[in-house]
N, C-alpha and C positions, 0 to 999 in steps of 0.2 A: 365697488365702493358705495354706489348709491343704495344698493340693497342693504348693506350694513347700517348705513345712517338711517334709512327708513325703518329697519327693524329695531334699532336702538331707540328711535323716537317712539315707536309704537309700544315697545316694552316699558320704556320710561314713563309713558303716559298711563299705561295700565297699572303699573306698580305704584306710581305716585297718587293716582286717583283713589286706589284702595287704601293707601296710607292716609290720604287726605280725609277720607270718611271717618277715620279713627281720631285724627289729630285736630280737625277743624272744630272751632268753638261754636257750639250751637245754643248756648244759654249765657245769660248775664246775671251774675249774683250781686245784689246790693244789700247793704245793711242799714236799716232805718229803725231807730229807737230800739235797738236790740233784737229786731225781728229781721230774719233773713228773707229777702224777696228774690224769687227766681223768675226771670223773664226769658222766654225763648225767642230767639231771633227769627225773623221772617224767613220763609223758605228761599226767597230770592237771594238774601245775603248769605245764607248757608251754602247755596249752590255756587255763588261767586267765590267764596273762600275755598271750597273744594277744588274749583277750577284753577285757582291760583296755584295750588299744589301741583295740579296736572301740568300746567304750563312750565313750571320750574323743572319738573321731572322729565318732560319732553326735551327741554334744552340740555339737561344733563345726559340723557340717553343719546341724543344726537352727538354730543361731544365725545362720549365714550365710543360710539360707533365709528366716528371719524378717526379717532386715535387708533383704534384697533385696525382699521383698514389701512391707515397710513403706516403703521408698524409692519403690517403684512407685506406691503409693497416695497418698503425700504430695506428689509432684510431680517436677520434673525433677532435683532434687538427688540425686546418687548417692554411695554410699559404697564404691565398688568398691576404691579405693586403700586406704582404712582397713581394710576387711574383708580385703583381701589381706595387708596388713602384720600384722593381728591373727592371721590364720591362720598366717603364717610364724613369728611370735614364739611363738604357742601351741605349734606343732609343735616348734620348737627347745627351748622350755621343757619340753615333754613328754619329748622325747628326753633332754635333760640330766638331768631328774629321774629318769627310768627308769635312766639310766646310773649316777647317783650312789647310788640306792637299791639297785642291784645286781639289779634285776628284769629 
């Protein structure tokens, strides 16, 4: 059981960090007198926003690993469909929340 949770956390971290590199906001656009100004975030703020994705992905991966190992020990009933839908909705919610908060 511990191995599945650890692997889920590791895979969740790797996948969410690589997705965080694509989805994390690294610039700030402002419009002043009809001129668009582009300001880049400092590296520290960018790294923190990528790590935020990593932390959320690690927790999701741990949850999936726990549910998979629990289903294995309890019997033939599997929750793959529910886990898949949960991951999809959590990922969409994470992305929407990050977009709405401007992070």
